[in-house]
py3Dmol code that shows the C-alpha trace and the ligand (Angstrom):
import py3Dmol

protein = """\
ATOM      1  CA  MET A   1      -0.100  -0.106  -0.006  1.00  0.00           C
ATOM      2  CA  SER A   2       1.106   3.397  -0.719  1.00  0.00           C
ATOM      3  CA  ASP A   3       1.160   6.052   2.058  1.00  0.00           C
ATOM      4  CA  ILE A   4      -2.052   7.487   0.975  1.00  0.00           C
ATOM      5  CA  GLU A   5      -3.771   4.088   0.968  1.00  0.00           C
ATOM      6  CA  VAL A   6      -2.475   3.300   4.539  1.00  0.00           C
ATOM      7  CA  GLU A   7      -3.909   6.679   5.603  1.00  0.00           C
ATOM      8  CA  PHE A   8      -7.048   5.954   4.240  1.00  0.00           C
ATOM      9  CA  TYR A   9      -7.131   2.576   5.610  1.00  0.00           C
ATOM     10  CA  ARG A  10      -6.473   3.894   9.089  1.00  0.00           C
ATOM     11  CA  ALA A  11      -9.152   6.492   8.819  1.00  0.00           C
ATOM     12  CA  GLU A  12     -11.513   3.832   7.800  1.00  0.00           C
ATOM     13  CA  GLN A  13     -10.721   1.732  10.711  1.00  0.00           C
ATOM     14  CA  ARG A  14     -11.339   4.765  13.079  1.00  0.00           C
ATOM     15  CA  LEU A  15     -14.588   5.297  11.477  1.00  0.00           C
ATOM     16  CA  VAL A  16     -15.641   1.607  12.125  1.00  0.00           C
ATOM     17  CA  VAL A  17     -14.475   1.904  15.847  1.00  0.00           C
ATOM     18  CA  HIS A  18     -16.468   5.108  15.985  1.00  0.00           C
ATOM     19  CA  THR A  19     -19.722   4.079  14.305  1.00  0.00           C
ATOM     20  CA  ILE A  20     -20.019   0.311  14.611  1.00  0.00           C
ATOM     21  CA  GLY A  21     -17.281  -1.606  15.935  1.00  0.00           C
ATOM     22  CA  ASP A  22     -17.129  -0.367  19.500  1.00  0.00           C
ATOM     23  CA  GLY A  23     -20.210   1.296  19.295  1.00  0.00           C
ATOM     24  CA  SER A  24     -23.020  -1.169  19.401  1.00  0.00           C
ATOM     25  CA  THR A  25     -23.426  -0.864  23.214  1.00  0.00           C
ATOM     26  CA  GLY A  26     -20.604  -2.881  24.980  1.00  0.00           C
ATOM     27  CA  GLY A  27     -19.130  -5.096  22.416  1.00  0.00           C
ATOM     28  CA  ARG A  28     -22.307  -6.250  20.685  1.00  0.00           C
ATOM     29  CA  ASP A  29     -22.307  -6.701  17.017  1.00  0.00           C
ATOM     30  CA  ARG A  30     -24.702  -7.997  14.387  1.00  0.00           C
ATOM     31  CA  ALA A  31     -23.183 -11.358  14.135  1.00  0.00           C
ATOM     32  CA  GLY A  32     -24.656 -14.774  15.157  1.00  0.00           C
ATOM     33  CA  ILE A  33     -28.380 -13.436  15.168  1.00  0.00           C
ATOM     34  CA  MET A  34     -31.252 -15.512  16.574  1.00  0.00           C
ATOM     35  CA  TRP A  35     -33.585 -14.879  13.553  1.00  0.00           C
ATOM     36  CA  PRO A  36     -36.845 -16.269  14.916  1.00  0.00           C
ATOM     37  CA  MET A  37     -36.450 -14.476  18.106  1.00  0.00           C
ATOM     38  CA  ALA A  38     -35.655 -11.225  16.598  1.00  0.00           C
ATOM     39  CA  GLY A  39     -38.701 -11.622  14.127  1.00  0.00           C
ATOM     40  CA  LEU A  40     -41.004 -12.450  16.973  1.00  0.00           C
ATOM     41  CA  VAL A  41     -39.748  -9.219  18.966  1.00  0.00           C
ATOM     42  CA  ALA A  42     -40.056  -7.087  15.798  1.00  0.00           C
ATOM     43  CA  LEU A  43     -43.635  -8.396  15.423  1.00  0.00           C
ATOM     44  CA  PHE A  44     -44.893  -7.627  18.922  1.00  0.00           C
ATOM     45  CA  ALA A  45     -43.130  -4.366  19.085  1.00  0.00           C
ATOM     46  CA  GLY A  46     -44.714  -3.471  15.639  1.00  0.00           C
ATOM     47  CA  VAL A  47     -48.148  -4.199  16.880  1.00  0.00           C
ATOM     48  CA  PHE A  48     -47.468  -2.090  20.078  1.00  0.00           C
ATOM     49  CA  GLY A  49     -46.348   0.641  17.723  1.00  0.00           C
ATOM     50  CA  LEU A  50     -49.606   0.745  15.905  1.00  0.00           C
ATOM     51  CA  LEU A  51     -51.227   1.273  19.154  1.00  0.00           C
ATOM     52  CA  PHE A  52     -48.892   3.823  20.259  1.00  0.00           C
ATOM     53  CA  GLY A  53     -49.062   5.494  16.936  1.00  0.00           C
ATOM     54  CA  SER A  54     -52.934   5.856  17.785  1.00  0.00           C
ATOM     55  CA  PHE A  55     -52.128   7.435  20.757  1.00  0.00           C
ATOM     56  CA  GLY A  56     -49.673   9.495  19.324  1.00  0.00           C
ATOM     57  CA  ASN A  57     -52.300  10.982  16.827  1.00  0.00           C
ATOM     58  CA  VAL A  58     -54.019  12.210  20.121  1.00  0.00           C
ATOM     59  CA  VAL A  59     -50.814  13.746  21.406  1.00  0.00           C
ATOM     60  CA  ILE A  60     -49.976  15.405  18.084  1.00  0.00           C
ATOM     61  CA  HIS A  61     -53.527  16.831  17.913  1.00  0.00           C
ATOM     62  CA  ARG A  62     -54.111  17.878  21.593  1.00  0.00           C
ATOM     63  CA  VAL A  63     -50.865  18.755  23.318  1.00  0.00           C
ATOM     64  CA  PRO A  64     -50.053  21.854  21.235  1.00  0.00           C
ATOM     65  CA  GLU A  65     -53.345  23.157  22.502  1.00  0.00           C
ATOM     66  CA  GLY A  66     -52.757  22.316  26.053  1.00  0.00           C
ATOM     67  CA  ARG A  67     -55.574  19.767  26.196  1.00  0.00           C
ATOM     68  CA  SER A  68     -55.536  16.592  28.064  1.00  0.00           C
ATOM     69  CA  VAL A  69     -54.630  13.434  26.258  1.00  0.00           C
ATOM     70  CA  VAL A  70     -56.858  11.450  28.315  1.00  0.00           C
ATOM     71  CA  ARG A  71     -60.199  13.146  28.489  1.00  0.00           C
ATOM     72  CA  PRO A  72     -62.557  13.450  26.730  1.00  0.00           C
ATOM     73  CA  PRO A  73     -62.454  10.597  24.187  1.00  0.00           C
ATOM     74  CA  SER A  74     -61.660  11.056  20.753  1.00  0.00           C
ATOM     75  CA  ALA A  75     -64.833  12.291  18.658  1.00  0.00           C
ATOM     76  CA  CYS A  76     -65.573  13.287  15.137  1.00  0.00           C
ATOM     77  CA  PRO A  77     -64.890  16.927  14.635  1.00  0.00           C
ATOM     78  CA  GLY A  78     -67.782  16.887  12.157  1.00  0.00           C
ATOM     79  CA  CYS A  79     -70.570  15.580  14.107  1.00  0.00           C
ATOM     80  CA  GLY A  80     -69.293  15.162  17.546  1.00  0.00           C
ATOM     81  CA  ASN A  81     -70.076  11.520  17.721  1.00  0.00           C
ATOM     82  CA  GLU A  82     -67.572   9.574  19.872  1.00  0.00           C
ATOM     83  CA  ILE A  83     -65.125   7.215  17.974  1.00  0.00           C
ATOM     84  CA  SER A  84     -66.234   3.621  19.091  1.00  0.00           C
ATOM     85  CA  PRO A  85     -63.479   1.052  19.830  1.00  0.00           C
ATOM     86  CA  ARG A  86     -64.330  -0.936  16.516  1.00  0.00           C
ATOM     87  CA  ASP A  87     -63.693   2.496  14.601  1.00  0.00           C
ATOM     88  CA  ASN A  88     -60.473   2.925  16.530  1.00  0.00           C
ATOM     89  CA  ILE A  89     -58.333  -0.072  15.337  1.00  0.00           C
ATOM     90  CA  PRO A  90     -55.298   1.490  14.013  1.00  0.00           C
ATOM     91  CA  VAL A  91     -54.838   1.767  10.197  1.00  0.00           C
ATOM     92  CA  LEU A  92     -57.675  -1.015   9.873  1.00  0.00           C
ATOM     93  CA  SER A  93     -60.508   1.159  10.743  1.00  0.00           C
ATOM     94  CA  TRP A  94     -59.592   3.905   8.742  1.00  0.00           C
ATOM     95  CA  LEU A  95     -59.351   1.484   5.656  1.00  0.00           C
ATOM     96  CA  LEU A  96     -62.673  -0.220   6.368  1.00  0.00           C
ATOM     97  CA  LEU A  97     -64.308   3.419   6.724  1.00  0.00           C
ATOM     98  CA  ARG A  98     -62.657   4.423   3.624  1.00  0.00           C
ATOM     99  CA  GLY A  99     -61.429   7.496   5.450  1.00  0.00           C
ATOM    100  CA  LYS A 100     -64.867   8.699   6.374  1.00  0.00           C
ATOM    101  CA  CYS A 101     -66.869   9.235   9.533  1.00  0.00           C
ATOM    102  CA  ARG A 102     -69.281   6.385  10.088  1.00  0.00           C
ATOM    103  CA  HIS A 103     -72.007   8.859  11.097  1.00  0.00           C
ATOM    104  CA  CYS A 104     -71.796  12.017   9.127  1.00  0.00           C
ATOM    105  CA  GLY A 105     -69.383  10.964   6.262  1.00  0.00           C
ATOM    106  CA  GLN A 106     -66.719  13.699   6.971  1.00  0.00           C
ATOM    107  CA  PRO A 107     -63.305  12.743   5.625  1.00  0.00           C
ATOM    108  CA  ILE A 108     -60.674  11.498   8.143  1.00  0.00           C
ATOM    109  CA  SER A 109     -57.115  12.834   7.358  1.00  0.00           C
ATOM    110  CA  GLY A 110     -54.811  10.314   5.997  1.00  0.00           C
ATOM    111  CA  ARG A 111     -52.418  11.491   8.639  1.00  0.00           C
ATOM    112  CA  TYR A 112     -53.928   9.386  11.229  1.00  0.00           C
ATOM    113  CA  PRO A 113     -53.298   5.999   9.542  1.00  0.00           C
ATOM    114  CA  ALA A 114     -49.851   7.352   8.221  1.00  0.00           C
ATOM    115  CA  VAL A 115     -48.904   8.058  11.802  1.00  0.00           C
ATOM    116  CA  GLU A 116     -50.077   4.727  13.036  1.00  0.00           C
ATOM    117  CA  LEU A 117     -48.286   2.969  10.216  1.00  0.00           C
ATOM    118  CA  THR A 118     -44.982   4.715  10.639  1.00  0.00           C
ATOM    119  CA  SER A 119     -45.102   4.264  14.354  1.00  0.00           C
ATOM    120  CA  GLY A 120     -45.632   0.470  13.875  1.00  0.00           C
ATOM    121  CA  VAL A 121     -42.780   0.293  11.435  1.00  0.00           C
ATOM    122  CA  MET A 122     -40.363   2.176  13.537  1.00  0.00           C
ATOM    123  CA  PHE A 123     -41.396   0.170  16.734  1.00  0.00           C
ATOM    124  CA  ALA A 124     -40.732  -3.085  14.709  1.00  0.00           C
ATOM    125  CA  ALA A 125     -37.324  -1.787  13.580  1.00  0.00           C
ATOM    126  CA  VAL A 126     -36.218  -0.888  17.056  1.00  0.00           C
ATOM    127  CA  GLY A 127     -37.452  -4.523  18.250  1.00  0.00           C
ATOM    128  CA  TRP A 128     -35.395  -6.162  15.312  1.00  0.00           C
ATOM    129  CA  TRP A 129     -32.388  -4.086  15.957  1.00  0.00           C
ATOM    130  CA  LEU A 130     -32.136  -4.734  19.896  1.00  0.00           C
ATOM    131  CA  ALA A 131     -33.185  -8.425  19.624  1.00  0.00           C
ATOM    132  CA  SER A 132     -30.640  -9.250  16.761  1.00  0.00           C
ATOM    133  CA  MET A 133     -27.600  -8.089  18.699  1.00  0.00           C
ATOM    134  CA  GLU A 134     -25.298 -10.603  20.129  1.00  0.00           C
ATOM    135  CA  PRO A 135     -26.296 -10.834  22.984  1.00  0.00           C
ATOM    136  CA  PRO A 136     -29.727  -9.082  22.581  1.00  0.00           C
ATOM    137  CA  ASP A 137     -30.259  -5.924  24.352  1.00  0.00           C
ATOM    138  CA  TYR A 138     -33.817  -6.506  25.624  1.00  0.00           C
ATOM    139  CA  TRP A 139     -33.398  -3.969  28.611  1.00  0.00           C
ATOM    140  CA  ALA A 140     -32.991  -0.924  26.216  1.00  0.00           C
ATOM    141  CA  LEU A 141     -36.431  -1.865  24.493  1.00  0.00           C
ATOM    142  CA  PRO A 142     -38.758   0.396  26.664  1.00  0.00           C
ATOM    143  CA  GLY A 143     -36.192   3.461  26.217  1.00  0.00           C
ATOM    144  CA  MET A 144     -35.631   2.930  22.599  1.00  0.00           C
ATOM    145  CA  LEU A 145     -39.189   2.690  21.891  1.00  0.00           C
ATOM    146  CA  LEU A 146     -40.015   5.778  23.648  1.00  0.00           C
ATOM    147  CA  PHE A 147     -37.218   7.397  21.662  1.00  0.00           C
ATOM    148  CA  ALA A 148     -38.601   6.205  18.367  1.00  0.00           C
ATOM    149  CA  TRP A 149     -42.106   7.479  19.452  1.00  0.00           C
ATOM    150  CA  MET A 150     -40.736  10.871  20.348  1.00  0.00           C
ATOM    151  CA  LEU A 151     -39.080  11.286  17.032  1.00  0.00           C
ATOM    152  CA  LEU A 152     -42.436  10.726  15.274  1.00  0.00           C
ATOM    153  CA  VAL A 153     -44.718  12.860  17.392  1.00  0.00           C
ATOM    154  CA  VAL A 154     -42.084  15.810  17.667  1.00  0.00           C
ATOM    155  CA  THR A 155     -41.824  15.714  13.872  1.00  0.00           C
ATOM    156  CA  PHE A 156     -45.512  15.994  13.270  1.00  0.00           C
ATOM    157  CA  ILE A 157     -46.024  18.702  16.073  1.00  0.00           C
ATOM    158  CA  ASP A 158     -43.096  20.775  14.868  1.00  0.00           C
ATOM    159  CA  LEU A 159     -44.303  20.750  11.329  1.00  0.00           C
ATOM    160  CA  ALA A 160     -47.822  21.974  12.133  1.00  0.00           C
ATOM    161  CA  THR A 161     -47.056  24.379  14.887  1.00  0.00           C
ATOM    162  CA  LYS A 162     -43.179  25.207  14.604  1.00  0.00           C
ATOM    163  CA  ARG A 163     -42.989  24.531  18.216  1.00  0.00           C
ATOM    164  CA  ILE A 164     -41.604  21.475  20.378  1.00  0.00           C
ATOM    165  CA  PRO A 165     -43.961  21.596  23.492  1.00  0.00           C
ATOM    166  CA  ASN A 166     -42.143  21.691  26.832  1.00  0.00           C
ATOM    167  CA  ALA A 167     -45.375  19.379  27.870  1.00  0.00           C
ATOM    168  CA  LEU A 168     -43.420  16.522  26.144  1.00  0.00           C
ATOM    169  CA  THR A 169     -39.713  17.288  26.500  1.00  0.00           C
ATOM    170  CA  TYR A 170     -40.067  17.997  30.309  1.00  0.00           C
ATOM    171  CA  PRO A 171     -41.524  14.963  31.431  1.00  0.00           C
ATOM    172  CA  LEU A 172     -39.985  12.622  28.704  1.00  0.00           C
ATOM    173  CA  THR A 173     -36.415  13.600  29.019  1.00  0.00           C
ATOM    174  CA  PRO A 174     -36.168  12.198  32.646  1.00  0.00           C
ATOM    175  CA  VAL A 175     -38.100   9.178  31.752  1.00  0.00           C
ATOM    176  CA  LEU A 176     -35.779   8.282  29.040  1.00  0.00           C
ATOM    177  CA  LEU A 177     -32.873   8.994  31.328  1.00  0.00           C
ATOM    178  CA  VAL A 178     -33.964   6.664  33.713  1.00  0.00           C
ATOM    179  CA  LEU A 179     -34.898   3.956  31.185  1.00  0.00           C
ATOM    180  CA  LEU A 180     -31.642   3.974  29.355  1.00  0.00           C
ATOM    181  CA  VAL A 181     -29.267   4.402  32.300  1.00  0.00           C
ATOM    182  CA  GLY A 182     -31.286   1.794  34.051  1.00  0.00           C
ATOM    183  CA  ALA A 183     -30.831  -0.444  30.834  1.00  0.00           C
ATOM    184  CA  ALA A 184     -27.088   0.074  30.955  1.00  0.00           C
ATOM    185  CA  VAL A 185     -26.818  -0.599  34.636  1.00  0.00           C
ATOM    186  CA  LEU A 186     -28.834  -3.765  34.201  1.00  0.00           C
ATOM    187  CA  ASN A 187     -26.480  -4.851  31.340  1.00  0.00           C
ATOM    188  CA  GLY A 188     -23.553  -4.220  33.618  1.00  0.00           C
ATOM    189  CA  GLU A 189     -22.308  -1.377  31.390  1.00  0.00           C
ATOM    190  CA  PRO A 190     -21.502   1.574  33.564  1.00  0.00           C
ATOM    191  CA  SER A 191     -19.626   3.467  30.535  1.00  0.00           C
ATOM    192  CA  VAL A 192     -22.997   3.265  28.589  1.00  0.00           C
ATOM    193  CA  ALA A 193     -24.723   4.788  31.339  1.00  0.00           C
ATOM    194  CA  LEU A 194     -22.089   7.761  31.354  1.00  0.00           C
ATOM    195  CA  ARG A 195     -22.449   7.955  27.606  1.00  0.00           C
ATOM    196  CA  VAL A 196     -26.175   8.566  27.918  1.00  0.00           C
ATOM    197  CA  VAL A 197     -25.666  11.437  30.327  1.00  0.00           C
ATOM    198  CA  GLY A 198     -22.693  12.774  28.398  1.00  0.00           C
ATOM    199  CA  GLY A 199     -24.281  12.391  24.990  1.00  0.00           C
ATOM    200  CA  GLY A 200     -27.424  14.316  26.330  1.00  0.00           C
ATOM    201  CA  LEU A 201     -25.310  17.199  27.960  1.00  0.00           C
ATOM    202  CA  ALA A 202     -23.090  17.416  24.749  1.00  0.00           C
ATOM    203  CA  ALA A 203     -26.024  17.589  22.237  1.00  0.00           C
ATOM    204  CA  PHE A 204     -27.845  20.146  24.668  1.00  0.00           C
ATOM    205  CA  GLY A 205     -24.624  22.249  24.970  1.00  0.00           C
ATOM    206  CA  PHE A 206     -23.959  22.275  21.203  1.00  0.00           C
ATOM    207  CA  LEU A 207     -27.540  23.352  20.317  1.00  0.00           C
ATOM    208  CA  LEU A 208     -27.538  25.863  23.140  1.00  0.00           C
ATOM    209  CA  LEU A 209     -24.243  27.706  22.015  1.00  0.00           C
ATOM    210  CA  LEU A 210     -25.655  27.719  18.480  1.00  0.00           C
ATOM    211  CA  ALA A 211     -29.105  29.115  19.761  1.00  0.00           C
ATOM    212  CA  LEU A 212     -27.163  31.822  21.295  1.00  0.00           C
ATOM    213  CA  ILE A 213     -24.922  32.603  18.560  1.00  0.00           C
ATOM    214  CA  TYR A 214     -27.802  32.354  15.920  1.00  0.00           C
ATOM    215  CA  PRO A 215     -31.140  32.855  17.635  1.00  0.00           C
ATOM    216  CA  ARG A 216     -33.115  32.777  14.280  1.00  0.00           C
ATOM    217  CA  GLY A 217     -31.778  29.410  13.399  1.00  0.00           C
ATOM    218  CA  MET A 218     -33.478  27.564  16.201  1.00  0.00           C
ATOM    219  CA  GLY A 219     -35.386  27.790  19.396  1.00  0.00           C
ATOM    220  CA  MET A 220     -35.100  26.765  22.826  1.00  0.00           C
ATOM    221  CA  GLY A 221     -37.530  23.874  21.814  1.00  0.00           C
ATOM    222  CA  ASP A 222     -34.984  22.403  19.768  1.00  0.00           C
ATOM    223  CA  VAL A 223     -32.340  22.766  22.155  1.00  0.00           C
ATOM    224  CA  LYS A 224     -34.249  20.674  24.724  1.00  0.00           C
ATOM    225  CA  PHE A 225     -35.320  18.157  22.243  1.00  0.00           C
ATOM    226  CA  ALA A 226     -31.476  17.750  21.450  1.00  0.00           C
ATOM    227  CA  ALA A 227     -30.785  16.606  25.098  1.00  0.00           C
ATOM    228  CA  PHE A 228     -33.378  14.091  24.624  1.00  0.00           C
ATOM    229  CA  LEU A 229     -31.956  12.945  21.352  1.00  0.00           C
ATOM    230  CA  GLY A 230     -28.159  13.007  22.618  1.00  0.00           C
ATOM    231  CA  MET A 231     -29.276  10.539  25.421  1.00  0.00           C
ATOM    232  CA  GLY A 232     -30.802   7.864  23.094  1.00  0.00           C
ATOM    233  CA  LEU A 233     -27.913   8.305  20.634  1.00  0.00           C
ATOM    234  CA  GLY A 234     -25.195   8.342  23.374  1.00  0.00           C
ATOM    235  CA  TYR A 235     -26.605   5.079  24.505  1.00  0.00           C
ATOM    236  CA  VAL A 236     -25.280   3.499  21.157  1.00  0.00           C
ATOM    237  CA  SER A 237     -21.848   5.262  20.899  1.00  0.00           C
ATOM    238  CA  TRP A 238     -20.344   8.815  20.738  1.00  0.00           C
ATOM    239  CA  GLY A 239     -20.199   8.289  16.890  1.00  0.00           C
ATOM    240  CA  THR A 240     -23.760   7.965  16.718  1.00  0.00           C
ATOM    241  CA  VAL A 241     -24.232  11.354  18.618  1.00  0.00           C
ATOM    242  CA  VAL A 242     -21.868  12.985  16.081  1.00  0.00           C
ATOM    243  CA  ILE A 243     -23.593  11.475  13.012  1.00  0.00           C
ATOM    244  CA  GLY A 244     -27.142  12.201  14.359  1.00  0.00           C
ATOM    245  CA  MET A 245     -26.226  16.093  14.656  1.00  0.00           C
ATOM    246  CA  PHE A 246     -24.274  16.213  11.607  1.00  0.00           C
ATOM    247  CA  VAL A 247     -27.032  14.602   9.493  1.00  0.00           C
ATOM    248  CA  ALA A 248     -29.637  17.038  11.196  1.00  0.00           C
ATOM    249  CA  PHE A 249     -27.512  20.192  10.314  1.00  0.00           C
ATOM    250  CA  LEU A 250     -26.661  18.945   6.724  1.00  0.00           C
ATOM    251  CA  GLY A 251     -30.265  18.160   6.001  1.00  0.00           C
ATOM    252  CA  GLY A 252     -31.643  21.454   7.667  1.00  0.00           C
ATOM    253  CA  GLY A 253     -28.877  23.509   5.952  1.00  0.00           C
ATOM    254  CA  ILE A 254     -29.689  22.114   2.439  1.00  0.00           C
ATOM    255  CA  ILE A 255     -33.491  22.186   2.659  1.00  0.00           C
ATOM    256  CA  SER A 256     -33.676  25.756   4.246  1.00  0.00           C
ATOM    257  CA  SER A 257     -31.061  27.143   1.676  1.00  0.00           C
ATOM    258  CA  ILE A 258     -33.461  25.705  -1.179  1.00  0.00           C
ATOM    259  CA  VAL A 259     -36.537  27.062   0.585  1.00  0.00           C
ATOM    260  CA  LEU A 260     -35.095  30.596   1.168  1.00  0.00           C
ATOM    261  CA  ALA A 261     -33.887  30.719  -2.502  1.00  0.00           C
ATOM    262  CA  ALA A 262     -37.361  29.678  -3.820  1.00  0.00           C
ATOM    263  CA  ARG A 263     -39.001  32.462  -1.448  1.00  0.00           C
ATOM    264  CA  LYS A 264     -36.331  34.963  -2.848  1.00  0.00           C
ATOM    265  CA  GLY A 265     -34.996  35.946   0.613  1.00  0.00           C
ATOM    266  CA  ASP A 266     -38.336  36.177   2.561  1.00  0.00           C
ATOM    267  CA  ARG A 267     -37.138  34.802   5.852  1.00  0.00           C
ATOM    268  CA  LYS A 268     -40.461  35.618   7.716  1.00  0.00           C
ATOM    269  CA  ASP A 269     -41.482  31.915   7.759  1.00  0.00           C
ATOM    270  CA  GLN A 270     -39.035  29.769   9.803  1.00  0.00           C
ATOM    271  CA  ILE A 271     -38.358  26.352   8.767  1.00  0.00           C
ATOM    272  CA  PRO A 272     -38.663  24.022  11.934  1.00  0.00           C
ATOM    273  CA  PHE A 273     -35.612  22.228  12.917  1.00  0.00           C
ATOM    274  CA  GLY A 274     -37.117  19.526  14.943  1.00  0.00           C
ATOM    275  CA  PRO A 275     -38.014  17.300  11.928  1.00  0.00           C
ATOM    276  CA  PHE A 276     -34.300  17.593  10.840  1.00  0.00           C
ATOM    277  CA  LEU A 277     -33.074  16.690  14.320  1.00  0.00           C
ATOM    278  CA  ALA A 278     -35.525  13.719  14.351  1.00  0.00           C
ATOM    279  CA  ALA A 279     -34.432  12.394  10.926  1.00  0.00           C
ATOM    280  CA  GLY A 280     -30.792  12.733  11.822  1.00  0.00           C
ATOM    281  CA  SER A 281     -31.257  10.507  14.898  1.00  0.00           C
ATOM    282  CA  PHE A 282     -33.205   8.068  12.741  1.00  0.00           C
ATOM    283  CA  VAL A 283     -30.553   7.955  10.171  1.00  0.00           C
ATOM    284  CA  ALA A 284     -27.710   7.690  12.839  1.00  0.00           C
ATOM    285  CA  LEU A 285     -29.422   4.816  14.339  1.00  0.00           C
ATOM    286  CA  PHE A 286     -30.644   2.746  11.574  1.00  0.00           C
ATOM    287  CA  VAL A 287     -29.353   4.008   8.120  1.00  0.00           C
ATOM    288  CA  GLY A 288     -25.785   5.150   8.913  1.00  0.00           C
ATOM    289  CA  PRO A 289     -24.373   2.026  10.409  1.00  0.00           C
ATOM    290  CA  THR A 290     -25.855  -0.183   7.674  1.00  0.00           C
ATOM    291  CA  LEU A 291     -24.384   2.233   4.984  1.00  0.00           C
ATOM    292  CA  VAL A 292     -20.999   2.232   6.403  1.00  0.00           C
ATOM    293  CA  ASP A 293     -21.040  -1.456   7.107  1.00  0.00           C
ATOM    294  CA  ALA A 294     -22.318  -2.133   3.329  1.00  0.00           C
ATOM    295  CA  TYR A 295     -19.520   0.233   2.150  1.00  0.00           C
ATOM    296  CA  LEU A 296     -16.850  -1.328   4.105  1.00  0.00           C
ATOM    297  CA  ARG A 297     -17.952  -4.926   2.979  1.00  0.00           C
ATOM    298  CA  PHE A 298     -18.058  -3.741  -0.507  1.00  0.00           C
ATOM    299  CA  SER A 299     -14.456  -2.023  -0.512  1.00  0.00           C
ATOM    300  CA  GLY A 300     -13.086  -5.158   1.038  1.00  0.00           C
ATOM    301  CA  LEU A 301     -12.061  -3.365   4.286  1.00  0.00           C
ATOM    302  CA  ARG A 302     -14.096  -5.727   6.507  1.00  0.00           C
TER     303      ARG A 302
END
"""
ligand_1 = """\
1
ZN
Zn -68.835 12.453 12.009
"""
view = py3Dmol.view(width=600, height=400)
view.addModel(protein, "pdb")
view.setStyle({"model": 0}, {"cartoon": {"style": "trace"}})
view.addModel(ligand_1, "xyz")
view.setStyle({"model": 1}, {"stick": {}})
view.zoomTo()
view.show()
C-alpha cells in the first residue's frame, strides 16, 4: 500500500471503531443473530407501535393546544359522535371506513393511519435491532421505543405548529434518562450509562451555543429536544451522537437554503428544525451504520 492508501485505511478503521465496532453498546455486534426470536420481538413491537401511533395522533392533535390526552375520548370533529372502539383500530378502521366518519361521512385525514403505520414500522425496526444483537439488548427496549415514538410525534407537531412543546420534553427527558441508564446498569455497562448522560449534555450544550450565537436558526424547543436525542444516541456510541447531529445540520442547511432561495429571501416563515433533528437521529441509528457497514464490506475493508 502507498502512504495515502495506508492513511485512508487507518481513517476507515477509526470510522468503524466510532460508528459500529466499539459502538453497538458494549461490544455487541450484528453477528450470530437469533433470527426467529428477533422476528417475534419485531412483530410484537410493531403491533405495540400501531397502538402507540394511535395514541400519538391524540398527542399530536391535543398537546399543542394544551388539552388533556386522556379526556374526553376522541370524537368526530364533524358530528361530535364519539369514536367507538371498533372504529379506532389502527390503520384497519380507517381503511374499512374508507377515510370517512361512520355517522356523518366527513373525511378523516390520511395523517392518522400514516402516523399509526410509521409508528408500527419504527417500533418493529427498534425491536429487530435490539433483539438481533449478540447478546440481545432487551433492557433497552422500553427506552428505545420511547425514543422512536418521540421522534415521530415531535416531527408532526413541529411541522404543524413550529414548536416543540415543553409538555413533551420536560416529562419525557427524565423518563428516557431513567430507562436508558437503567438498561445500561442492568446490562452491567456503566460506561454506557455515562455516555447516555454525556451524549445528552453534549447535544444540549452544542445546540444551546448555536441558539445563542444564531437565535433565528433554532429555538429553545430544539435545544431541549437535542438533550433528549443526545441521550438516546449516546446509548449506542459517541459516533452515533456526532452522525445524528451532523445529518440534522446537513439536511436542515440544504433544505432551508433551497426554500429560502425559492422564496427569494423572504425569511419571515421559519423552517422548523425539529424534523431535521429527528431525521438525523433516525439515520444515525438505522441507516448510517448499515451504509458504513455495506461500504466497508463492498470495499473489502471488512
Ligand atoms: Zn362524524
